[in-house]
C-alpha positions, 0 to 999 in steps of 0.5 A, a space after each residue: 646788539 640793538 635787537 637784544 637791547 630792544 628785546 630786553 626793554 620790551 620784556 621789561 615793559 611787559 613785566 612792569 605792565 603785568 605787575 601794575 595790572 596785578 596790583 590794580 586787580 588786588 586793590 580793586 578786589 579789596 574794594 569790590 569782592 567777587 560774586 559768591 557762587 551758589 552751591 545749590 545743586 553742586 557737590 561740595 567736598 569739605 576736607 578736614 571736617 573732623 574738627 575745627 573750621 572744617 567741621 563748622 563749615 561742613 555743618 553750615 553747608 549741611 544746614 544751608 543746603 539740606 544734605 551733606 
């Protein structure tokens, strides 16, 4: 009985730690954004490039990197 209680307490502590770290990471990322990765030399597949935001993004990738 005591073992089950300690196991539940341990699992609860791990859950709270994970929630705390997730909230901390979200707050940190709202202040310090991730570094952008260059697409130079990579293949980029833009879905939905027929119209709207996908088309605009595909055009920007083409302008920025020369071929698409």
